[in-house]
C-alpha positions as CSV (number, residue, x, y, z in Angstrom):
1,M,0.0,0.0,0.0
2,L,1.2,3.5,-0.9
3,K,0.3,4.9,2.5
4,D,2.9,2.6,4.1
5,K,5.7,4.0,1.9
6,L,7.2,7.4,2.8
7,I,8.1,9.8,0.1
8,L,10.6,12.5,1.1
9,L,10.5,15.8,-0.8
10,V,13.6,18.0,-0.7
11,D,13.6,21.5,-2.0
12,D,14.7,25.0,-0.9
13,E,11.4,26.6,-2.1
14,P,8.6,26.2,0.5
15,S,5.9,26.9,-2.2
16,V,7.2,24.0,-4.3
17,L,7.3,21.7,-1.3
18,K,3.7,22.7,-0.3
19,A,2.2,22.3,-3.8
20,T,4.0,19.0,-4.6
21,S,3.3,17.4,-1.2
22,T,-0.3,18.5,-1.2
23,G,-0.8,17.0,-4.7
24,L,0.9,13.7,-3.8
25,A,-1.0,13.5,-0.5
26,Q,-4.3,13.9,-2.4
27,R,-3.2,10.9,-4.5
28,G,-2.7,8.8,-1.5
29,F,1.0,9.1,-0.8
30,N,2.6,9.5,2.7
31,V,4.8,12.6,2.2
32,K,7.4,14.4,4.3
33,T,9.0,17.6,3.2
34,V,12.3,19.1,4.2
35,E,14.1,22.3,3.1
36,G,17.6,21.7,1.9
37,A,20.0,18.8,1.5
38,E,21.7,19.1,4.9
39,A,18.3,18.6,6.7
40,A,17.4,15.8,4.2
41,I,20.4,13.8,5.2
42,K,19.3,13.8,8.8
43,V,15.7,12.9,7.9
44,I,16.8,10.1,5.6
45,H,18.7,8.5,8.4
46,K,15.9,8.9,10.9
47,L,12.8,8.1,8.8
48,R,14.3,5.8,6.1
49,P,12.0,6.9,3.3
50,S,11.0,4.6,0.4
51,L,11.8,7.2,-2.2
52,V,13.4,10.7,-2.3
53,V,12.3,13.5,-4.7
54,S,15.0,16.2,-4.7
55,D,15.6,19.6,-6.3
56,L,19.0,20.0,-7.8
57,V,19.8,23.7,-7.2
58,M,19.8,24.4,-3.4
59,P,22.1,26.5,-1.2
60,G,25.0,24.6,0.2
61,V,24.7,20.9,-0.8
62,N,23.0,20.5,-4.2
63,G,20.8,17.6,-5.3
64,F,23.6,15.7,-7.0
65,E,25.8,15.9,-3.9
66,L,22.9,14.8,-1.7
67,F,22.4,11.8,-3.9
68,Q,26.1,10.9,-3.9
69,E,26.4,11.4,-0.1
70,I,23.4,9.1,0.6
71,R,24.5,6.4,-1.8
72,K,27.8,6.0,-0.1
73,E,26.0,4.2,2.7
74,R,25.2,0.5,2.1
75,E,21.7,0.7,3.5
76,F,20.8,3.5,1.0
77,E,22.6,2.1,-2.1
78,T,19.2,1.2,-3.7
79,L,17.1,4.1,-2.3
80,P,15.1,5.4,-5.4
81,F,16.0,9.0,-6.0
82,V,14.1,11.3,-8.4
83,F,15.5,14.7,-9.4
84,L,12.8,17.3,-9.7
85,T,14.3,20.5,-11.0
86,G,14.0,23.7,-13.0
87,I,17.1,22.8,-14.9
88,D,16.0,21.4,-18.3
89,D,19.5,20.6,-19.5
90,Y,20.7,17.6,-21.5
91,Y,24.0,17.2,-19.7
92,A,22.4,17.6,-16.2
93,K,19.8,14.9,-17.2
94,K,22.6,12.7,-18.5
95,F,24.7,13.1,-15.4
96,G,21.6,12.3,-13.2
97,K,21.0,9.1,-15.1
98,E,24.7,8.2,-15.0
99,L,24.7,8.6,-11.2
100,G,21.9,6.1,-11.1
101,S,18.8,8.2,-10.3
102,A,15.4,6.7,-10.9
103,A,14.2,9.7,-12.9
104,Y,14.9,13.3,-13.8
105,I,11.9,15.5,-14.3
106,T,11.5,19.2,-14.7
107,K,9.4,21.9,-13.0
108,P,6.7,22.8,-13.0
109,V,5.9,19.3,-11.8
110,D,3.5,17.2,-13.7
111,L,1.9,15.3,-10.8
112,D,0.6,12.5,-13.1
113,E,4.2,11.9,-14.3
114,L,5.6,12.0,-10.8
115,E,2.9,9.7,-9.4
116,Q,3.6,7.1,-12.2
117,I,7.4,7.3,-11.5
118,I,6.8,6.7,-7.8
119,K,4.5,3.8,-8.4
120,D,6.9,2.3,-10.8
121,K,9.8,2.6,-8.4
122,I,8.2,1.5,-5.1
123,G,5.2,-0.5,-6.3
124,E,1.6,-0.1,-5.6
């Protein structure tokens, strides 16, 4: 069941976090939001989400760095990670895929697309 799986949203824009989390919650997902990658690292260790949706461009640690930091740990080697960003750039998308992300989608978020990616990665 999707309610049993925690989706962690990471972004530095509260409006994006609110809109995306509200949309996903309305679709039956259990969602936790966090502002910034440094806070996300703590939350990931504490709550052990089923999937992470992260912005790329954030102050301090960016989304790629967050992904790489989390993936260094054995218990999070297979944690599905989706990049949700305003950067619609071929090389950024390519780099995200090469790192091993589950998906790379651009803002504004298409909730239908994000919902399908989440269901594909963590099951229904």
